[in-house]
C-alpha positions in Angstrom: 82.6 103.2 50.6 82.7 103.4 54.3 85.7 101.7 55.8 84.8 99.5 58.8 86.9 100.4 61.8 88.2 97.4 63.8 86.3 96.8 67.0 88.3 97.6 70.1 87.9 96.1 73.6 88.8 97.3 77.1 91.6 95.4 78.7 94.7 95.8 81.0 98.1 94.1 81.2 97.4 93.3 84.9 94.0 91.8 84.1 95.5 89.6 81.3 98.7 88.3 82.9 98.9 89.8 86.4 98.6 87.8 89.6 98.0 89.2 93.1 98.8 86.5 95.6 97.7 88.4 98.7 96.7 87.6 102.3 93.1 88.3 101.2 93.3 85.8 98.4 94.2 85.5 94.7 93.2 88.1 92.0 94.6 90.2 89.2 96.2 93.1 91.0 96.3 95.5 93.8 97.8 99.0 93.7 97.8 100.8 97.0 94.3 100.6 98.3 92.7 99.7 95.0 92.2 96.1 93.8 90.5 94.0 91.2 87.8 91.5 92.2 88.9 88.4 94.1 89.2 85.1 92.2 89.5 82.9 95.3 89.6 84.1 98.9 92.6 82.8 100.9 90.4 80.2 102.6 89.1 79.0 99.2 92.6 78.9 97.7 93.8 76.8 100.7 91.3 74.0 99.8 91.3 74.3 96.0 93.7 72.7 93.6 94.2 75.6 91.3 95.3 75.2 87.7 96.5 77.6 85.1 93.3 77.0 83.1 91.3 78.1 86.1 93.3 81.3 86.4 92.7 82.0 82.7 88.9 81.5 83.2 88.9 84.0 86.1 90.7 86.5 83.9 88.1 86.0 81.2 85.4 86.6 83.8 86.8 90.1 84.8 87.4 90.9 81.1 83.8 90.2 80.3 82.6 92.4 83.2 84.8 95.2 82.0 83.4 95.1 78.5 79.7 94.7 79.6 78.1 98.2 79.7 75.5 96.9 82.2 77.9 95.3 84.7 79.9 96.8 87.6 83.5 96.1 88.5 86.2 98.2 90.2 88.3 97.8 87.1 86.0 100.2 85.3 87.3 103.0 87.5 91.0 102.2 87.0 93.2 104.5 85.0 95.2 101.5 83.6 92.4 100.3 81.3 93.3 100.6 77.6 91.6 99.9 74.3 93.1 97.1 72.1 92.2 94.7 69.4 90.4 91.5 70.5 93.0 89.3 68.9 95.7 90.9 71.1 94.1 89.7 74.3 95.2 86.5 76.0 94.9 85.2 79.5 97.4 82.3 79.8 100.6 84.2 80.6 102.4 85.4 83.7 103.3 89.1 83.8 103.2 91.4 86.8 103.1 89.5 90.2 102.1 91.1 93.5 103.3 88.7 96.1 102.0 89.4 99.6 100.4 86.1 100.8 101.6 86.6 104.4 101.2 89.6 106.7 103.8 88.5 109.3 106.1 91.3 110.2 108.7 92.2 112.8 107.6 95.9 113.0 104.3 97.5 114.0 104.2 100.7 111.9 101.4 102.9 113.2 100.3 103.9 109.6 100.0 100.2 108.5 96.5 98.7 108.2 97.8 95.4 109.5 98.8 97.1 112.8 95.6 99.0 113.1 93.4 95.9 112.7 95.9 93.4 114.2 95.6 91.3 111.1 99.1 89.8 111.1 98.9 86.2 110.0 100.8 83.4 108.1 99.8 82.6 104.6 96.7 80.3 104.3 97.8 78.9 101.0 101.0 78.1 99.2 101.7 81.0 96.8 104.9 79.3 95.4 102.8 76.3 94.2 100.5 78.7 92.3 103.5 80.4 90.7 105.0 77.1 89.6 101.9 76.6 87.4 103.6 78.9 84.9 106.5 77.5 83.0 109.4 79.7 81.7 107.7 79.9 78.2 104.6 81.4 79.9 106.4 84.4 81.2 106.1 87.7 79.3 109.2 89.6 78.4 108.8 92.4 81.0 107.5 90.1 83.9 108.3 91.4 87.3 107.3 90.7 90.9 106.6 93.1 93.7 107.7 90.9 96.6 106.3 92.3 99.8 104.0 91.3 102.6 104.3 91.6 105.6 108.0 91.3 105.7 109.2 88.9 103.0 112.6 88.1 104.5 110.7 86.3 107.4 109.5 83.6 105.0 111.1 80.2 105.8 111.2 79.5 102.0 112.3 83.0 101.1 115.4 81.8 99.1 113.2 79.3 97.2 111.1 82.2 96.0 114.3 84.0 94.9 115.4 80.9 93.0 112.0 80.5 91.3 112.1 84.1 90.0 115.7 83.6 88.8 114.7 80.4 87.0 111.8 82.2 85.2 113.9 85.3 84.5 111.4 87.4 86.3 112.7 90.8 87.6 112.4 91.1 91.4 111.4 94.2 93.2 111.8 93.3 96.8 110.1 95.5 99.4 111.7 95.1 102.8 111.9 97.0 106.1 115.6 96.0 106.2 115.6 94.9 109.8 117.0 91.5 108.8 120.1 91.3 106.5 119.9 88.5 104.0 123.0 87.4 102.1 120.8 86.1 99.2 119.5 89.7 98.8 123.0 91.1 98.7 124.1 88.4 96.2 120.9 89.0 94.0 121.6 92.7 93.9 125.3 92.2 93.0 124.4 89.8 90.2 121.3 91.6 89.0 118.8 88.7 89.6 117.2 91.1 92.0 116.5 94.3 90.1 115.5 96.5 93.0 115.5 96.4 96.7 113.2 99.0 98.2 113.9 99.5 101.8 111.5 101.6 103.9 113.2 103.8 106.4 110.4 106.4 107.0 112.2 108.4 109.7 115.2 110.6 110.1 115.7 110.1 113.8 115.8 107.1 116.1 113.0 108.6 118.2 110.6 109.0 115.3 111.5 105.5 114.1 110.7 104.0 117.5 107.4 106.0 117.7 106.2 105.0 114.2 107.4 101.4 114.1 107.5 100.4 117.8 111.1 99.3 117.3 114.6 100.4 118.4 116.3 98.8 115.3 117.0 102.1 113.5 120.7 101.6 113.6 120.4 98.0 112.4 118.3 99.2 109.4 120.9 101.8 108.5 123.6 99.1 108.5 121.5 96.7 106.4 120.7 99.4 103.7 124.4 100.5 103.7 125.4 96.9 102.8 122.7 96.6 100.1 123.8 100.0 98.7 127.3 98.5 98.4 125.9 95.5 96.5 124.0 97.9 94.2 127.2 99.8 93.5 128.6 96.6 91.9 126.4 97.3 88.9 123.8 94.5 89.0 120.6 95.5 90.8 119.9 98.7 92.7 118.8 99.8 96.2 116.2 102.4 96.7 115.4 103.8 100.2 111.7 104.8 100.5 110.3 107.5 102.8 106.5 107.3 103.5 105.3 110.6 104.8 102.8 110.1 107.7 101.6 112.1 110.7 104.7 111.4 112.8 107.7 111.9 110.5 107.1 115.4 109.0 109.3 117.4 111.4 112.4 119.3 110.2 114.5 117.0 112.4 113.3 114.0 110.3 113.8 115.8 107.0 117.4 116.8 107.9 118.2 113.5 109.5 117.0 111.5 106.6 118.7 113.7 104.0 122.1 113.4 105.6 121.7 109.6 106.2 121.1 109.3 102.5 124.2 111.4 101.7 126.2 109.1 103.8 124.8 105.8 102.5 124.3 106.9 98.9 121.6 104.4 97.7 121.1 104.3 94.0 117.7 106.0 94.4 115.5 107.6 97.0 111.7 107.2 96.7 109.3 109.6 98.3 105.6 108.8 98.8 102.7 109.2 101.1 100.7 107.2 103.6 97.7 106.2 101.4 95.9 104.1 104.0 93.3 106.8 104.7 92.3 106.5 101.1 91.5 102.8 101.3 87.7 103.1 101.4 87.4 105.8 98.6 86.8 104.9 94.9 89.7 105.5 92.6 88.0 108.3 90.8 87.1 110.3 93.9 88.2 113.9 93.7 89.0 114.4 97.3 90.8 112.8 100.2 87.7 111.9 102.3 88.4 114.7 104.7 92.0 113.6 105.5 94.4 116.5 105.7 97.7 115.9 103.8 99.0 119.5 104.2 101.9 118.6 106.6 102.8 115.5 104.5 103.0 117.6 101.4 105.1 120.4 103.0 107.6 117.8 104.4 107.7 116.0 101.1 108.6 119.1 99.2 111.3 120.1 101.8 112.9 116.7 101.6 112.8 116.6 97.8 114.6 120.0 97.5 117.1 119.3 100.3 118.1 116.1 98.7 118.4 117.8 95.4 120.4 120.7 96.8 123.0 118.2 98.1 123.2 116.2 94.8 120.6 113.4 95.2 117.6 113.4 92.9 114.6 111.8 94.6 112.0 109.9 92.7 108.2 110.6 93.0 107.0 107.1 93.8 103.3 107.9 93.4 104.1 108.7 89.8 104.8 105.0 89.2 102.2 103.7 91.7 99.2 105.4 93.2 98.9 108.2 90.6 98.7 105.5 87.9 95.4 104.1 89.2 93.7 106.7 91.3 92.7 110.4 91.1 93.7 110.9 94.7 97.2 109.7 93.9 97.4 112.0 91.0 96.1 115.0 93.1 98.6 114.3 95.9 101.5 114.2 93.4 100.4 117.4 91.7 100.1 119.1 95.1 103.6 117.9 96.1 105.1 119.2 92.8 103.3 122.5 93.2 104.8 122.9 96.7 108.2 122.1 95.4 107.8 124.7 92.7 106.7 127.3 95.3 109.6 126.6 97.6 112.1 126.9 94.7 111.0 130.5 94.3 110.8 131.4 98.0 113.5 129.6 99.9 117.2 128.9 99.7 116.4 125.1 99.4 116.6 125.7 95.7 120.2 127.1 95.8 122.6 125.5 93.2 123.1 121.9 94.4 126.2 119.8 94.4 126.9 117.4 91.5 127.3 114.1 93.3 127.5 110.9 91.3 127.1 107.4 92.8 130.0 105.1 93.6 130.0 103.6 90.1 132.6 104.8 87.6 131.2 108.0 86.0 134.4 109.5 84.7 133.8 111.4 81.5 130.1 110.9 81.6 128.3 113.0 78.9 125.6 115.5 79.8 122.3 114.5 78.4 121.9 118.1 77.3 124.7 117.7 74.8 123.2 114.8 72.9 121.1 114.8 69.7 117.4 114.4 69.9 115.0 112.3 67.7 111.2 112.5 67.4 108.5 110.8 65.3 105.2 112.0 63.8 106.9 113.5 61.9 110.3 111.9 61.9 112.9 114.5 62.7 116.2 115.1 64.5 117.9 117.9 66.3 121.7 118.3 66.9 122.8 120.0 70.1 122.1 123.8 69.9 120.3 123.4 66.5 116.7 123.4 65.3 114.6 120.3 64.4 115.3 119.0 60.9 113.6 116.3 58.8 115.3 112.9 59.2 115.5 109.7 57.1 116.4 106.3 58.6 116.2 104.4 55.3 118.8 101.6 55.3 120.0 102.6 58.8 120.8 100.0 61.5 119.0 101.2 64.6 119.5 100.2 68.3 117.0 101.1 71.1 117.8 101.5 74.7 116.6 100.4 77.3 114.3 97.5 77.0 111.2 99.3 78.3 107.6 100.1 77.3 108.5 103.5 75.8 111.2 101.9 73.6 108.8 99.2 72.5 106.3 101.8 71.5 109.0 103.7 69.5 110.0 100.5 67.8 106.4 100.1 66.5 106.3 103.7 65.1 105.6 103.7 61.3 108.4 106.2 60.8 111.0 103.6 61.9 109.7 101.0 59.3 112.6 101.7 56.9 115.2 101.1 59.5 116.7 97.7 60.6 116.2 97.3 64.3 119.3 95.4 65.4 118.2 95.0 69.0 117.1 96.5 72.3 119.9 97.1 74.8 119.6 97.0 78.6 121.8 96.7 81.7 119.4 94.2 83.3 120.9 90.7 82.9 117.5 89.1 83.5 116.3 90.6 80.2 119.3 89.6 78.1 118.4 87.1 75.3 114.6 87.7 75.6 112.6 88.7 72.6 110.4 91.8 72.4 108.1 91.6 69.4 110.7 89.5 67.6 113.7 91.8 68.5 116.4 90.5 70.9 117.5 92.2 74.1 121.3 92.5 74.3 123.7 93.8 77.0 125.3 97.1 76.4 128.7 95.4 76.0 127.4 94.0 72.6 126.9 97.5 71.1 130.4 97.7 69.6 130.2 94.3 67.9 126.7 94.9 66.5 127.8 98.4 65.3 124.4 100.2 64.8 124.3 103.4 62.8 122.2 105.1 65.5 121.4 104.3 69.1 118.2 105.9 70.4 117.6 106.3 74.2 113.9 106.0 74.8 113.4 106.3 78.6 111.8 108.5 81.2 113.7 111.7 81.7 115.2 110.9 85.0 116.9 107.8 83.5 118.2 109.3 80.3 121.5 110.5 81.7 122.6 107.2 83.1 121.6 105.3 79.9 123.4 107.8 77.7 126.5 107.5 79.9 126.4 103.7 79.6 126.1 103.8 75.8 128.9 106.2 75.5 131.1 104.2 77.9 130.6 101.1 75.6 131.1 103.0 72.3 133.6 105.7 73.4 131.5 108.4 71.6 128.1 110.1 71.6 128.2 111.0 67.9 125.7 108.3 66.9 123.5 108.6 70.0 120.1 110.4 70.2 117.5 110.8 72.9 113.9 110.2 72.0 111.6 113.1 72.7 108.0 111.9 72.8 106.5 115.4 73.0 109.2 117.7 71.7 106.9 120.7 71.3 105.4 120.6 74.8 106.4 123.5 77.0 109.1 122.7 79.6 107.9 121.9 83.2 107.5 124.9 85.5 
């Protein structure tokens, strides 16, 4: 007898629950230069009384186009499209929000499209009214907002937005040029109601900053991000300083100046990325850069990455979370940058042994992630430090997963964990505490000792493992019942 396989449909989390509230109008999403079809233009949104039901209908419209072999939609070219069961699809929730309804700004960055087309303008519709259509129970567990613009701190109701996201327990990722210091941002970082502040610096010298941004506020920005870094060191949210490589900031002076500014300020993270505006008119699956030369950008990116690393700061590849997710050009840029980093490691002293600098948080006695046991599934097996992989049984075991993220959620659904009791997800993010992920509660790390799991598994991207393992061991005083999840344990190590 032939077993009928369940029919799968094409969908996407941003299509189902995302909301882009942009200066161009309202739609599902926009990542870099790539966007889903518009639901309402800004002018239409200004004269339309939008309801939650109307938003659901628009999402259904894009979903139908995506699953129609004879239709055309930009979503068909996006790398985020997945296959899922029809009964798992719903359109009435609020998940990822991209909030950029205004383009007003106090800088004039020469790589910014708003500057190039002189398209700075106030919002034509009230984005906060649209957001308030969604009640707290409509918000998915991992809801987050990219709060950008324009410059969001210029909004007259900026603090009302911050209060709304706190009331809906939506994680805030605030993108700011940091020209203006906001006490509400400092307080949100300190308490954790603002998960990340990403401040764009984009220069290592005042002269480059002035040339790129038409502003002499370089010292003011350094002061603002220093204060936000202090708030992040209190343990709630975190500050990241972003460097966008463009034509005018790839000199060695900028690389050195930026590196030593970061060593002095010590933000929680440094994000490196590229000016992707030249890619705006290219389809997401285009295999070239439309004739634009990124060679200087890539060379400066690699130098900066290695110089930061040499002095104890591990930079983050921002395209890995952003442009490379949806576009082939983003992926190719990231691959080129990594290849140049690998080349420089072999040919320059930038790859000399680097300092081991922590942040300002208490890291005394922090364990090395290399000294912790590993766990993998398909098949289920474990590996103690220095030992080979061995078959593992979790029957009757009480298991904790950390952090509350997509990878940990996928691990929780693995059939090999069915015999274990999942006592909870654990996360430092106070916005997530008490939420349910597939029926399992998210707890703070401080609750680990009282819940006493037999095994805690850290399932996180590699660059976060060390911090999470440290936090677990700080709360338990041991790493003996801690393991790190290896998704592809047999894959060769990166070059």
